[in-house]
N, CA, C and O atoms as a GROMACS GRO file, in nm:
protein
  552
    1UNK      N    1   4.128  -8.693  -1.509
    1UNK     CA    2   4.014  -8.739  -1.393
    1UNK      C    3   4.003  -8.596  -1.334
    1UNK      O    4   4.100  -8.520  -1.322
    2UNK      N    5   3.903  -8.572  -1.307
    2UNK     CA    6   3.879  -8.433  -1.268
    2UNK      C    7   3.839  -8.419  -1.107
    2UNK      O    8   3.758  -8.497  -1.057
    3UNK      N    9   3.891  -8.331  -1.042
    3UNK     CA   10   3.853  -8.303  -0.898
    3UNK      C   11   3.701  -8.231  -0.860
    3UNK      O   12   3.662  -8.128  -0.915
    4UNK      N   13   3.627  -8.304  -0.759
    4UNK     CA   14   3.518  -8.230  -0.732
    4UNK      C   15   3.483  -8.226  -0.599
    4UNK      O   16   3.501  -8.318  -0.518
    5UNK      N   17   3.425  -8.106  -0.573
    5UNK     CA   18   3.431  -8.106  -0.448
    5UNK      C   19   3.253  -8.065  -0.369
    5UNK      O   20   3.203  -7.953  -0.377
    6UNK      N   21   3.202  -8.152  -0.317
    6UNK     CA   22   3.086  -8.178  -0.252
    6UNK      C   23   3.048  -8.118  -0.136
    6UNK      O   24   3.069  -8.180  -0.032
    7UNK      N   25   2.983  -7.981  -0.128
    7UNK     CA   26   2.979  -7.909   0.013
    7UNK      C   27   2.834  -7.916   0.085
    7UNK      O   28   2.766  -7.825   0.037
    8UNK      N   29   2.777  -7.973   0.160
    8UNK     CA   30   2.640  -7.984   0.222
    8UNK      C   31   2.601  -7.804   0.239
    8UNK      O   32   2.666  -7.701   0.263
    9UNK      N   33   2.454  -7.840   0.210
    9UNK     CA   34   2.399  -7.693   0.223
    9UNK      C   35   2.407  -7.691   0.381
    9UNK      O   36   2.466  -7.778   0.445
   10UNK      N   37   2.336  -7.575   0.442
   10UNK     CA   38   2.331  -7.558   0.601
   10UNK      C   39   2.199  -7.460   0.606
   10UNK      O   40   2.145  -7.409   0.508
   11UNK      N   41   2.157  -7.444   0.749
   11UNK     CA   42   1.997  -7.416   0.762
   11UNK      C   43   2.066  -7.254   0.726
   11UNK      O   44   2.023  -7.201   0.624
   12UNK      N   45   2.131  -7.207   0.776
   12UNK     CA   46   2.110  -7.041   0.817
   12UNK      C   47   2.133  -6.994   0.656
   12UNK      O   48   2.239  -7.015   0.598
   13UNK      N   49   2.032  -6.937   0.599
   13UNK     CA   50   2.032  -6.853   0.445
   13UNK      C   51   1.995  -6.718   0.457
   13UNK      O   52   1.955  -6.672   0.563
   14UNK      N   53   2.009  -6.644   0.338
   14UNK     CA   54   1.948  -6.543   0.343
   14UNK      C   55   1.810  -6.543   0.312
   14UNK      O   56   1.761  -6.640   0.255
   15UNK      N   57   1.727  -6.424   0.350
   15UNK     CA   58   1.597  -6.460   0.324
   15UNK      C   59   1.530  -6.418   0.177
   15UNK      O   60   1.416  -6.371   0.176
   16UNK      N   61   1.603  -6.438   0.056
   16UNK     CA   62   1.551  -6.364  -0.078
   16UNK      C   63   1.640  -6.492  -0.141
   16UNK      O   64   1.713  -6.569  -0.079
   17UNK      N   65   1.604  -6.489  -0.302
   17UNK     CA   66   1.644  -6.538  -0.376
   17UNK      C   67   1.787  -6.499  -0.397
   17UNK      O   68   1.818  -6.381  -0.380
   18UNK      N   69   1.875  -6.583  -0.432
   18UNK     CA   70   2.012  -6.555  -0.465
   18UNK      C   71   2.077  -6.669  -0.523
   18UNK      O   72   2.023  -6.777  -0.544
   19UNK      N   73   2.214  -6.632  -0.550
   19UNK     CA   74   2.320  -6.766  -0.610
   19UNK      C   75   2.344  -6.873  -0.502
   19UNK      O   76   2.363  -6.830  -0.388
   20UNK      N   77   2.345  -6.971  -0.516
   20UNK     CA   78   2.358  -7.079  -0.423
   20UNK      C   79   2.484  -7.053  -0.349
   20UNK      O   80   2.484  -7.087  -0.231
   21UNK      N   81   2.560  -7.014  -0.383
   21UNK     CA   82   2.744  -6.999  -0.305
   21UNK      C   83   2.701  -6.828  -0.216
   21UNK      O   84   2.780  -6.786  -0.131
   22UNK      N   85   2.582  -6.753  -0.248
   22UNK     CA   86   2.581  -6.651  -0.136
   22UNK      C   87   2.432  -6.668  -0.064
   22UNK      O   88   2.402  -6.585   0.021
   23UNK      N   89   2.364  -6.746  -0.087
   23UNK     CA   90   2.269  -6.790   0.020
   23UNK      C   91   2.272  -6.860   0.145
   23UNK      O   92   2.183  -6.858   0.230
   24UNK      N   93   2.393  -6.928   0.150
   24UNK     CA   94   2.396  -7.005   0.257
   24UNK      C   95   2.500  -6.919   0.341
   24UNK      O   96   2.609  -6.881   0.298
   25UNK      N   97   2.445  -6.893   0.475
   25UNK     CA   98   2.572  -6.761   0.497
   25UNK      C   99   2.633  -6.842   0.672
   25UNK      O  100   2.686  -6.766   0.753
   26UNK      N  101   2.620  -6.956   0.698
   26UNK     CA  102   2.676  -6.970   0.797
   26UNK      C  103   2.853  -6.981   0.792
   26UNK      O  104   2.917  -6.994   0.688
   27UNK      N  105   2.913  -6.972   0.925
   27UNK     CA  106   3.036  -6.968   0.911
   27UNK      C  107   3.089  -7.124   0.839
   27UNK      O  108   3.176  -7.130   0.752
   28UNK      N  109   3.034  -7.212   0.882
   28UNK     CA  110   3.070  -7.334   0.833
   28UNK      C  111   3.072  -7.328   0.699
   28UNK      O  112   3.174  -7.362   0.640
   29UNK      N  113   2.987  -7.294   0.646
   29UNK     CA  114   2.922  -7.311   0.502
   29UNK      C  115   3.065  -7.199   0.423
   29UNK      O  116   3.133  -7.232   0.326
   30UNK      N  117   3.073  -7.086   0.492
   30UNK     CA  118   3.143  -6.959   0.374
   30UNK      C  119   3.297  -7.024   0.395
   30UNK      O  120   3.378  -6.992   0.308
   31UNK      N  121   3.350  -7.119   0.512
   31UNK     CA  122   3.452  -7.157   0.543
   31UNK      C  123   3.488  -7.296   0.439
   31UNK      O  124   3.587  -7.315   0.369
   32UNK      N  125   3.406  -7.354   0.452
   32UNK     CA  126   3.386  -7.460   0.330
   32UNK      C  127   3.393  -7.414   0.193
   32UNK      O  128   3.461  -7.462   0.102
   33UNK      N  129   3.342  -7.349   0.190
   33UNK     CA  130   3.346  -7.282   0.027
   33UNK      C  131   3.485  -7.235  -0.003
   33UNK      O  132   3.548  -7.250  -0.107
   34UNK      N  133   3.520  -7.177   0.104
   34UNK     CA  134   3.708  -7.096   0.078
   34UNK      C  135   3.777  -7.204   0.068
   34UNK      O  136   3.862  -7.208  -0.022
   35UNK      N  137   3.765  -7.286   0.130
   35UNK     CA  138   3.853  -7.392   0.137
   35UNK      C  139   3.856  -7.498   0.014
   35UNK      O  140   3.951  -7.574  -0.008
   36UNK      N  141   3.734  -7.492  -0.066
   36UNK     CA  142   3.704  -7.565  -0.140
   36UNK      C  143   3.748  -7.528  -0.282
   36UNK      O  144   3.781  -7.599  -0.376
   37UNK      N  145   3.736  -7.376  -0.266
   37UNK     CA  146   3.815  -7.299  -0.412
   37UNK      C  147   3.957  -7.327  -0.393
   37UNK      O  148   4.028  -7.358  -0.489
   38UNK      N  149   4.006  -7.316  -0.264
   38UNK     CA  150   4.198  -7.335  -0.279
   38UNK      C  151   4.242  -7.469  -0.321
   38UNK      O  152   4.348  -7.503  -0.372
   39UNK      N  153   4.132  -7.541  -0.286
   39UNK     CA  154   4.188  -7.669  -0.382
   39UNK      C  155   4.166  -7.669  -0.539
   39UNK      O  156   4.186  -7.771  -0.605
   40UNK      N  157   4.134  -7.577  -0.583
   40UNK     CA  158   4.164  -7.548  -0.717
   40UNK      C  159   4.082  -7.683  -0.806
   40UNK      O  160   4.132  -7.740  -0.904
   41UNK      N  161   3.969  -7.710  -0.754
   41UNK     CA  162   3.908  -7.841  -0.832
   41UNK      C  163   3.837  -7.809  -0.946
   41UNK      O  164   3.815  -7.689  -0.957
   42UNK      N  165   3.796  -7.876  -1.031
   42UNK     CA  166   3.719  -7.879  -1.173
   42UNK      C  167   3.556  -7.861  -1.149
   42UNK      O  168   3.485  -7.820  -1.241
   43UNK      N  169   3.516  -7.886  -1.049
   43UNK     CA  170   3.406  -7.816  -0.988
   43UNK      C  171   3.343  -7.835  -0.885
   43UNK      O  172   3.338  -7.945  -0.831
   44UNK      N  173   3.284  -7.729  -0.842
   44UNK     CA  174   3.205  -7.742  -0.665
   44UNK      C  175   3.051  -7.768  -0.700
   44UNK      O  176   2.970  -7.718  -0.779
   45UNK      N  177   3.050  -7.865  -0.607
   45UNK     CA  178   2.866  -7.833  -0.565
   45UNK      C  179   2.810  -7.832  -0.484
   45UNK      O  180   2.861  -7.895  -0.391
   46UNK      N  181   2.696  -7.781  -0.459
   46UNK     CA  182   2.646  -7.775  -0.308
   46UNK      C  183   2.540  -7.876  -0.306
   46UNK      O  184   2.452  -7.878  -0.391
   47UNK      N  185   2.549  -7.971  -0.197
   47UNK     CA  186   2.473  -8.097  -0.186
   47UNK      C  187   2.319  -8.014  -0.112
   47UNK      O  188   2.328  -7.970   0.003
   48UNK      N  189   2.200  -8.001  -0.181
   48UNK     CA  190   2.096  -7.923  -0.134
   48UNK      C  191   1.979  -8.042  -0.075
   48UNK      O  192   1.938  -8.126  -0.155
   49UNK      N  193   1.939  -8.042   0.039
   49UNK     CA  194   1.784  -8.110   0.092
   49UNK      C  195   1.720  -8.109   0.000
   49UNK      O  196   1.680  -8.209  -0.059
   50UNK      N  197   1.690  -7.961  -0.039
   50UNK     CA  198   1.540  -7.930  -0.162
   50UNK      C  199   1.595  -7.953  -0.291
   50UNK      O  200   1.540  -8.043  -0.356
   51UNK      N  201   1.683  -7.899  -0.338
   51UNK     CA  202   1.727  -7.902  -0.445
   51UNK      C  203   1.853  -8.012  -0.518
   51UNK      O  204   1.899  -7.991  -0.631
   52UNK      N  205   1.877  -8.078  -0.469
   52UNK     CA  206   1.964  -8.204  -0.453
   52UNK      C  207   2.098  -8.164  -0.493
   52UNK      O  208   2.169  -8.149  -0.394
   53UNK      N  209   2.164  -8.141  -0.612
   53UNK     CA  210   2.262  -8.086  -0.670
   53UNK      C  211   2.264  -7.969  -0.710
   53UNK      O  212   2.201  -7.942  -0.813
   54UNK      N  213   2.347  -7.854  -0.631
   54UNK     CA  214   2.324  -7.707  -0.718
   54UNK      C  215   2.477  -7.665  -0.757
   54UNK      O  216   2.571  -7.693  -0.682
   55UNK      N  217   2.498  -7.586  -0.896
   55UNK     CA  218   2.595  -7.518  -0.908
   55UNK      C  219   2.592  -7.420  -0.824
   55UNK      O  220   2.490  -7.383  -0.766
   56UNK      N  221   2.737  -7.354  -0.809
   56UNK     CA  222   2.762  -7.228  -0.734
   56UNK      C  223   2.682  -7.114  -0.740
   56UNK      O  224   2.639  -7.047  -0.646
   57UNK      N  225   2.659  -7.092  -0.898
   57UNK     CA  226   2.589  -6.981  -0.989
   57UNK      C  227   2.449  -6.997  -0.988
   57UNK      O  228   2.368  -6.906  -0.999
   58UNK      N  229   2.418  -7.149  -0.970
   58UNK     CA  230   2.223  -7.137  -0.931
   58UNK      C  231   2.176  -7.049  -0.865
   58UNK      O  232   2.225  -7.015  -0.758
   59UNK      N  233   2.022  -6.969  -0.941
   59UNK     CA  234   1.961  -6.925  -0.841
   59UNK      C  235   1.858  -6.951  -0.752
   59UNK      O  236   1.751  -6.921  -0.805
   60UNK      N  237   1.845  -6.988  -0.654
   60UNK     CA  238   1.720  -7.069  -0.578
   60UNK      C  239   1.680  -6.971  -0.488
   60UNK      O  240   1.757  -6.886  -0.443
   61UNK      N  241   1.532  -6.981  -0.451
   61UNK     CA  242   1.501  -6.941  -0.327
   61UNK      C  243   1.528  -6.995  -0.188
   61UNK      O  244   1.538  -7.116  -0.174
   62UNK      N  245   1.539  -6.920  -0.091
   62UNK     CA  246   1.561  -6.996   0.050
   62UNK      C  247   1.425  -7.113   0.067
   62UNK      O  248   1.309  -7.121   0.027
   63UNK      N  249   1.522  -7.194   0.153
   63UNK     CA  250   1.393  -7.276   0.178
   63UNK      C  251   1.457  -7.373   0.306
   63UNK      O  252   1.576  -7.403   0.318
   64UNK      N  253   1.349  -7.409   0.393
   64UNK     CA  254   1.358  -7.464   0.542
   64UNK      C  255   1.345  -7.640   0.508
   64UNK      O  256   1.238  -7.700   0.522
   65UNK      N  257   1.458  -7.698   0.467
   65UNK     CA  258   1.473  -7.820   0.453
   65UNK      C  259   1.562  -7.904   0.496
   65UNK      O  260   1.668  -7.844   0.482
   66UNK      N  261   1.586  -8.017   0.545
   66UNK     CA  262   1.684  -8.084   0.577
   66UNK      C  263   1.695  -8.224   0.578
   66UNK      O  264   1.603  -8.302   0.606
   67UNK      N  265   1.803  -8.253   0.546
   67UNK     CA  266   1.816  -8.397   0.543
   67UNK      C  267   1.805  -8.479   0.704
   67UNK      O  268   1.763  -8.594   0.705
   68UNK      N  269   1.833  -8.430   0.797
   68UNK     CA  270   1.797  -8.436   0.919
   68UNK      C  271   1.685  -8.465   0.986
   68UNK      O  272   1.676  -8.536   1.086
   69UNK      N  273   1.577  -8.394   0.914
   69UNK     CA  274   1.427  -8.442   0.951
   69UNK      C  275   1.380  -8.559   0.880
   69UNK      O  276   1.287  -8.620   0.931
   70UNK      N  277   1.448  -8.617   0.728
   70UNK     CA  278   1.384  -8.690   0.650
   70UNK      C  279   1.458  -8.847   0.726
   70UNK      O  280   1.565  -8.873   0.782
   71UNK      N  281   1.296  -8.947   0.678
   71UNK     CA  282   1.369  -9.062   0.737
   71UNK      C  283   1.458  -9.160   0.587
   71UNK      O  284   1.461  -9.119   0.471
   72UNK      N  285   1.498  -9.244   0.620
   72UNK     CA  286   1.598  -9.296   0.561
   72UNK      C  287   1.565  -9.339   0.410
   72UNK      O  288   1.654  -9.323   0.325
   73UNK      N  289   1.414  -9.404   0.365
   73UNK     CA  290   1.416  -9.383   0.237
   73UNK      C  291   1.390  -9.258   0.183
   73UNK      O  292   1.402  -9.237   0.062
   74UNK      N  293   1.355  -9.172   0.261
   74UNK     CA  294   1.358  -9.012   0.216
   74UNK      C  295   1.497  -8.986   0.147
   74UNK      O  296   1.509  -8.968   0.025
   75UNK      N  297   1.606  -8.984   0.240
   75UNK     CA  298   1.720  -8.957   0.201
   75UNK      C  299   1.774  -9.078   0.097
   75UNK      O  300   1.838  -9.029   0.004
   76UNK      N  301   1.766  -9.171   0.094
   76UNK     CA  302   1.808  -9.251   0.000
   76UNK      C  303   1.749  -9.212  -0.158
   76UNK      O  304   1.821  -9.227  -0.257
   77UNK      N  305   1.646  -9.174  -0.164
   77UNK     CA  306   1.542  -9.103  -0.294
   77UNK      C  307   1.635  -8.973  -0.347
   77UNK      O  308   1.668  -8.951  -0.463
   78UNK      N  309   1.671  -8.888  -0.222
   78UNK     CA  310   1.754  -8.791  -0.203
   78UNK      C  311   1.886  -8.811  -0.293
   78UNK      O  312   1.930  -8.736  -0.381
   79UNK      N  313   1.937  -8.930  -0.249
   79UNK     CA  314   2.099  -8.930  -0.275
   79UNK      C  315   2.080  -8.977  -0.430
   79UNK      O  316   2.157  -8.939  -0.519
   80UNK      N  317   1.958  -9.071  -0.456
   80UNK     CA  318   1.939  -9.141  -0.598
   80UNK      C  319   1.931  -9.009  -0.690
   80UNK      O  320   1.994  -9.018  -0.796
   81UNK      N  321   1.865  -8.893  -0.668
   81UNK     CA  322   1.856  -8.794  -0.738
   81UNK      C  323   1.980  -8.736  -0.762
   81UNK      O  324   2.005  -8.705  -0.879
   82UNK      N  325   2.060  -8.714  -0.678
   82UNK     CA  326   2.200  -8.634  -0.668
   82UNK      C  327   2.299  -8.728  -0.732
   82UNK      O  328   2.406  -8.670  -0.756
   83UNK      N  329   2.298  -8.833  -0.762
   83UNK     CA  330   2.390  -8.927  -0.791
   83UNK      C  331   2.339  -8.913  -0.970
   83UNK      O  332   2.420  -8.885  -1.058
   84UNK      N  333   2.180  -8.940  -0.997
   84UNK     CA  334   2.157  -8.903  -1.147
   84UNK      C  335   2.227  -8.775  -1.169
   84UNK      O  336   2.335  -8.791  -1.225
   85UNK      N  337   2.202  -8.669  -1.145
   85UNK     CA  338   2.240  -8.542  -1.161
   85UNK      C  339   2.430  -8.518  -1.170
   85UNK      O  340   2.490  -8.441  -1.245
   86UNK      N  341   2.491  -8.618  -1.059
   86UNK     CA  342   2.610  -8.589  -1.083
   86UNK      C  343   2.696  -8.680  -1.209
   86UNK      O  344   2.804  -8.645  -1.256
   87UNK      N  345   2.617  -8.809  -1.250
   87UNK     CA  346   2.629  -8.896  -1.367
   87UNK      C  347   2.652  -8.794  -1.481
   87UNK      O  348   2.736  -8.822  -1.568
   88UNK      N  349   2.586  -8.683  -1.486
   88UNK     CA  350   2.563  -8.627  -1.599
   88UNK      C  351   2.671  -8.544  -1.646
   88UNK      O  352   2.690  -8.511  -1.763
   89UNK      N  353   2.759  -8.503  -1.522
   89UNK     CA  354   2.880  -8.412  -1.560
   89UNK      C  355   2.991  -8.462  -1.478
   89UNK      O  356   3.098  -8.403  -1.484
   90UNK      N  357   2.973  -8.588  -1.385
   90UNK     CA  358   3.107  -8.626  -1.351
   90UNK      C  359   3.117  -8.771  -1.395
   90UNK      O  360   3.020  -8.828  -1.444
   91UNK      N  361   3.273  -8.853  -1.372
   91UNK     CA  362   3.279  -8.961  -1.373
   91UNK      C  363   3.265  -9.001  -1.242
   91UNK      O  364   3.343  -8.949  -1.162
   92UNK      N  365   3.150  -9.115  -1.183
   92UNK     CA  366   3.154  -9.139  -1.045
   92UNK      C  367   3.291  -9.255  -1.037
   92UNK      O  368   3.359  -9.270  -0.936
   93UNK      N  369   3.310  -9.322  -1.151
   93UNK     CA  370   3.430  -9.430  -1.134
   93UNK      C  371   3.549  -9.398  -1.140
   93UNK      O  372   3.639  -9.480  -1.123
   94UNK      N  373   3.572  -9.259  -1.169
   94UNK     CA  374   3.723  -9.210  -1.190
   94UNK      C  375   3.761  -9.075  -1.145
   94UNK      O  376   3.876  -9.048  -1.110
   95UNK      N  377   3.664  -8.993  -1.146
   95UNK     CA  378   3.691  -8.860  -1.038
   95UNK      C  379   3.699  -8.873  -0.913
   95UNK      O  380   3.641  -8.968  -0.858
   96UNK      N  381   3.772  -8.782  -0.841
   96UNK     CA  382   3.814  -8.762  -0.738
   96UNK      C  383   3.710  -8.676  -0.669
   96UNK      O  384   3.689  -8.569  -0.725
   97UNK      N  385   3.638  -8.701  -0.550
   97UNK     CA  386   3.536  -8.653  -0.501
   97UNK      C  387   3.576  -8.578  -0.339
   97UNK      O  388   3.605  -8.670  -0.262
   98UNK      N  389   3.583  -8.486  -0.294
   98UNK     CA  390   3.632  -8.433  -0.171
   98UNK      C  391   3.490  -8.409  -0.105
   98UNK      O  392   3.416  -8.334  -0.169
   99UNK      N  393   3.444  -8.457   0.004
   99UNK     CA  394   3.322  -8.435   0.068
   99UNK      C  395   3.350  -8.346   0.188
   99UNK      O  396   3.437  -8.370   0.271
  100UNK      N  397   3.258  -8.226   0.189
  100UNK     CA  398   3.266  -8.131   0.254
  100UNK      C  399   3.123  -8.129   0.316
  100UNK      O  400   3.041  -8.038   0.318
  101UNK      N  401   3.117  -8.265   0.369
  101UNK     CA  402   2.907  -8.249   0.407
  101UNK      C  403   2.949  -8.388   0.539
  101UNK      O  404   3.048  -8.455   0.569
  102UNK      N  405   2.824  -8.373   0.579
  102UNK     CA  406   2.821  -8.468   0.687
  102UNK      C  407   2.750  -8.588   0.662
  102UNK      O  408   2.676  -8.610   0.566
  103UNK      N  409   2.787  -8.686   0.781
  103UNK     CA  410   2.747  -8.819   0.756
  103UNK      C  411   2.606  -8.846   0.669
  103UNK      O  412   2.587  -8.936   0.587
  104UNK      N  413   2.520  -8.750   0.708
  104UNK     CA  414   2.381  -8.812   0.631
  104UNK      C  415   2.388  -8.748   0.486
  104UNK      O  416   2.324  -8.794   0.391
  105UNK      N  417   2.456  -8.655   0.478
  105UNK     CA  418   2.479  -8.621   0.305
  105UNK      C  419   2.575  -8.736   0.220
  105UNK      O  420   2.576  -8.735   0.097
  106UNK      N  421   2.624  -8.799   0.269
  106UNK     CA  422   2.758  -8.873   0.216
  106UNK      C  423   2.700  -9.027   0.222
  106UNK      O  424   2.733  -9.096   0.125
  107UNK      N  425   2.638  -9.076   0.298
  107UNK     CA  426   2.589  -9.215   0.352
  107UNK      C  427   2.578  -9.299   0.233
  107UNK      O  428   2.659  -9.381   0.190
  108UNK      N  429   2.428  -9.255   0.173
  108UNK     CA  430   2.412  -9.324  -0.009
  108UNK      C  431   2.470  -9.309  -0.078
  108UNK      O  432   2.463  -9.391  -0.169
  109UNK      N  433   2.566  -9.205  -0.092
  109UNK     CA  434   2.626  -9.168  -0.225
  109UNK      C  435   2.781  -9.247  -0.180
  109UNK      O  436   2.832  -9.300  -0.279
  110UNK      N  437   2.827  -9.256  -0.111
  110UNK     CA  438   2.994  -9.306  -0.091
  110UNK      C  439   2.965  -9.432  -0.187
  110UNK      O  440   2.998  -9.441  -0.305
  111UNK      N  441   2.903  -9.520  -0.118
  111UNK     CA  442   2.924  -9.652  -0.196
  111UNK      C  443   2.889  -9.698  -0.362
  111UNK      O  444   2.889  -9.810  -0.413
  112UNK      N  445   2.857  -9.553  -0.425
  112UNK     CA  446   2.850  -9.527  -0.545
  112UNK      C  447   2.962  -9.479  -0.629
  112UNK      O  448   2.982  -9.501  -0.748
  113UNK      N  449   3.033  -9.406  -0.542
  113UNK     CA  450   3.171  -9.343  -0.590
  113UNK      C  451   3.299  -9.393  -0.535
  113UNK      O  452   3.317  -9.429  -0.419
  114UNK      N  453   3.388  -9.392  -0.633
  114UNK     CA  454   3.491  -9.509  -0.604
  114UNK      C  455   3.591  -9.434  -0.557
  114UNK      O  456   3.664  -9.487  -0.474
  115UNK      N  457   3.618  -9.286  -0.600
  115UNK     CA  458   3.764  -9.212  -0.558
  115UNK      C  459   3.714  -9.085  -0.461
  115UNK      O  460   3.659  -8.986  -0.508
  116UNK      N  461   3.743  -9.105  -0.314
  116UNK     CA  462   3.690  -9.003  -0.209
  116UNK      C  463   3.762  -8.964  -0.127
  116UNK      O  464   3.863  -9.033  -0.112
  117UNK      N  465   3.750  -8.869  -0.056
  117UNK     CA  466   3.811  -8.823   0.040
  117UNK      C  467   3.722  -8.757   0.157
  117UNK      O  468   3.619  -8.696   0.129
  118UNK      N  469   3.756  -8.768   0.256
  118UNK     CA  470   3.651  -8.676   0.387
  118UNK      C  471   3.752  -8.646   0.485
  118UNK      O  472   3.784  -8.710   0.586
  119UNK      N  473   3.810  -8.504   0.425
  119UNK     CA  474   3.883  -8.437   0.524
  119UNK      C  475   3.888  -8.428   0.677
  119UNK      O  476   3.976  -8.466   0.754
  120UNK      N  477   3.756  -8.362   0.704
  120UNK     CA  478   3.706  -8.349   0.806
  120UNK      C  479   3.650  -8.483   0.915
  120UNK      O  480   3.635  -8.468   1.037
  121UNK      N  481   3.626  -8.606   0.842
  121UNK     CA  482   3.583  -8.721   0.888
  121UNK      C  483   3.586  -8.713   1.036
  121UNK      O  484   3.688  -8.670   1.089
  122UNK      N  485   3.491  -8.748   1.104
  122UNK     CA  486   3.465  -8.764   1.260
  122UNK      C  487   3.488  -8.613   1.336
  122UNK      O  488   3.492  -8.611   1.459
  123UNK      N  489   3.503  -8.496   1.262
  123UNK     CA  490   3.542  -8.367   1.351
  123UNK      C  491   3.400  -8.327   1.369
  123UNK      O  492   3.315  -8.364   1.288
  124UNK      N  493   3.365  -8.242   1.485
  124UNK     CA  494   3.235  -8.186   1.540
  124UNK      C  495   3.245  -8.044   1.474
  124UNK      O  496   3.353  -8.000   1.432
  125UNK      N  497   3.130  -7.977   1.468
  125UNK     CA  498   3.126  -7.856   1.393
  125UNK      C  499   3.266  -7.726   1.428
  125UNK      O  500   3.330  -7.656   1.350
  126UNK      N  501   3.275  -7.739   1.584
  126UNK     CA  502   3.386  -7.659   1.626
  126UNK      C  503   3.499  -7.673   1.590
  126UNK      O  504   3.576  -7.578   1.577
  127UNK      N  505   3.535  -7.818   1.562
  127UNK     CA  506   3.696  -7.859   1.504
  127UNK      C  507   3.670  -7.826   1.333
  127UNK      O  508   3.754  -7.770   1.263
  128UNK      N  509   3.556  -7.866   1.292
  128UNK     CA  510   3.558  -7.853   1.136
  128UNK      C  511   3.611  -7.683   1.106
  128UNK      O  512   3.698  -7.647   1.026
  129UNK      N  513   3.523  -7.590   1.201
  129UNK     CA  514   3.565  -7.465   1.205
  129UNK      C  515   3.732  -7.443   1.217
  129UNK      O  516   3.797  -7.375   1.137
  130UNK      N  517   3.780  -7.502   1.312
  130UNK     CA  518   3.905  -7.465   1.349
  130UNK      C  519   4.031  -7.515   1.233
  130UNK      O  520   4.133  -7.450   1.207
  131UNK      N  521   3.988  -7.651   1.171
  131UNK     CA  522   4.056  -7.722   1.048
  131UNK      C  523   4.057  -7.646   0.982
  131UNK      O  524   4.168  -7.599   0.956
  132UNK      N  525   3.922  -7.578   0.909
  132UNK     CA  526   3.934  -7.469   0.810
  132UNK      C  527   4.002  -7.386   0.816
  132UNK      O  528   4.077  -7.362   0.720
  133UNK      N  529   4.004  -7.311   0.923
  133UNK     CA  530   4.051  -7.171   0.938
  133UNK      C  531   4.201  -7.192   0.916
  133UNK      O  532   4.268  -7.125   0.837
  134UNK      N  533   4.256  -7.306   1.002
  134UNK     CA  534   4.425  -7.336   0.952
  134UNK      C  535   4.458  -7.354   0.815
  134UNK      O  536   4.562  -7.307   0.771
  135UNK      N  537   4.384  -7.414   0.749
  135UNK     CA  538   4.421  -7.443   0.616
  135UNK      C  539   4.390  -7.314   0.513
  135UNK      O  540   4.465  -7.284   0.420
  136UNK      N  541   4.285  -7.254   0.541
  136UNK     CA  542   4.258  -7.129   0.475
  136UNK      C  543   4.349  -6.979   0.479
  136UNK      O  544   4.352  -6.892   0.393
  137UNK      N  545   4.413  -6.983   0.598
  137UNK     CA  546   4.507  -6.892   0.671
  137UNK      C  547   4.610  -6.920   0.615
  137UNK      O  548   4.679  -6.819   0.603
  138UNK      N  549   4.673  -7.038   0.558
  138UNK     CA  550   4.840  -7.070   0.522
  138UNK      C  551   4.855  -6.975   0.420
  138UNK      O  552   4.964  -6.963   0.363
   0.00000   0.00000   0.00000
């Protein structure tokens, strides 16, 4: 059983091509990534509104796309693409997934994943930053 961490993308990005782990520059993303790495998972992926599922090393161009502006049928299509990508590298029935991602990014993925945790469930961004800071700085 592998441990997989999924982090959602953020709107604040560099303005040039970069590795996915470097492209997103908001404090929330950086802390999510730091926390994800502290869990020593088998894999960390970024849930990207444009590119679906990204590895940290994937080089991509910046973009202006968010699930927040998509209709539910578009988000379902996006989620199906993410699930198709995940099925190639993970075991949706047996692997343990940790979601560091908001409701819109999780909604249509969760029914297809058996073992998952959402450590910051229900916390606003300020509380998430506080939660992450407390755990990273231990």
